[in-house]
C-alpha positions as CSV (number, residue, x, y, z in Angstrom):
1,M,207.4,38.9,73.2
2,Q,208.3,42.3,71.8
3,R,206.7,44.0,68.8
4,A,207.9,47.3,67.1
5,R,205.6,50.0,66.4
6,I,206.9,52.2,63.4
7,K,205.3,55.6,63.1
8,L,205.7,57.6,60.1
9,W,204.6,61.1,59.3
10,S,205.0,63.5,56.5
11,R,203.8,66.5,54.6
12,N,203.9,64.7,51.4
13,K,201.4,61.8,51.2
14,D,203.0,60.2,48.2
15,K,206.5,59.8,49.6
16,L,204.9,58.4,52.9
17,E,202.6,55.9,51.2
18,E,205.8,54.8,49.1
19,T,208.0,54.6,52.4
20,A,205.4,52.7,54.4
21,R,205.0,50.3,51.3
22,S,208.7,49.6,50.9
23,I,208.9,48.9,54.6
24,K,206.1,46.4,54.5
25,E,207.2,44.5,51.4
26,M,211.0,44.4,53.0
27,V,209.4,43.0,56.4
28,E,207.3,40.6,54.3
29,K,210.3,39.2,52.5
30,I,212.2,38.6,55.5
31,G,209.1,36.6,56.8
32,A,208.1,38.5,59.9
33,S,204.6,39.4,60.6
34,V,203.6,42.8,59.8
35,R,200.4,44.9,60.3
36,G,199.6,48.1,58.4
37,P,200.2,50.6,57.2
38,I,197.3,52.0,59.5
39,P,196.4,55.5,58.6
40,L,195.8,57.7,61.4
41,P,193.8,60.9,61.4
42,T,195.5,63.9,59.3
43,K,196.5,66.9,61.2
44,K,195.5,70.3,59.6
45,L,197.4,73.1,60.6
46,R,195.4,76.4,59.5
47,L,196.6,80.0,59.7
48,Y,194.8,82.9,58.8
49,V,196.8,86.3,57.9
50,M,195.0,89.7,57.7
51,K,196.5,91.5,54.6
52,Q,195.8,95.2,54.3
53,I,195.2,96.6,50.6
54,K,195.2,100.1,49.8
55,T,192.4,101.3,47.5
56,G,192.3,104.6,45.4
57,T,190.2,106.4,48.3
58,G,192.8,106.2,50.6
59,H,191.2,103.8,52.7
60,G,192.3,100.3,53.1
61,N,190.5,97.1,52.8
62,A,191.0,94.1,54.8
63,K,191.5,90.6,53.2
64,F,192.5,87.6,54.9
65,E,194.8,85.0,53.3
66,R,194.4,81.2,54.4
67,W,197.2,78.9,54.8
68,E,196.9,75.2,55.5
69,M,199.5,72.6,56.1
70,R,198.2,68.7,56.2
71,V,200.3,66.2,58.1
72,H,199.7,62.6,57.1
73,K,200.6,59.5,59.6
74,R,200.9,56.0,59.3
75,V,201.7,53.3,61.8
76,L,203.3,49.7,61.1
77,E,203.5,47.0,63.8
78,I,206.1,44.3,63.4
79,G,206.4,41.3,65.0
80,E,209.7,39.9,66.9
81,S,212.3,40.1,64.1
82,E,215.8,41.6,65.1
83,R,216.8,41.1,61.3
84,A,213.8,43.0,60.2
85,L,214.5,45.9,62.5
86,H,218.3,46.0,61.3
87,Q,217.1,46.3,57.6
88,I,214.7,49.1,58.5
89,M,217.6,51.1,60.2
90,R,219.4,50.6,56.8
91,L,216.6,51.7,54.5
92,Q,217.0,55.0,52.6
93,I,214.0,57.1,53.9
94,P,213.5,60.5,52.2
95,E,214.2,63.7,53.9
96,E,210.4,64.6,53.9
97,V,209.4,61.6,56.0
98,N,209.9,61.4,59.7
99,I,210.1,57.8,61.3
100,E,209.9,56.8,64.9
101,V,210.5,53.2,66.2
102,K,209.3,52.1,69.6
103,L,209.7,48.5,71.0
104,R,206.7,47.4,73.2
105,E,206.1,44.2,75.3
106,I,202.9,42.3,74.5
């Protein structure tokens, strides 16, 4: 028996939740079993940049700017249903959301 594991990730949490919810509702409507969306740990990418600021004395002061990007992830597992997978492929997914579908044997 095969199960499909759908992995979603995005920087925009709201779009990610909306996409995961629409996939789950669609699969439940078809009648296939579904687990999830299971939240995975959020990846935080941090970048520190030193910025030189000139003062009136001619000496510079170093200031640091901090930048952070968060990548949110969700996983859904769908039971064996070829019809559900075809519907997922036809689903309109926002550009901000990345999707990966893997089939695995149980």
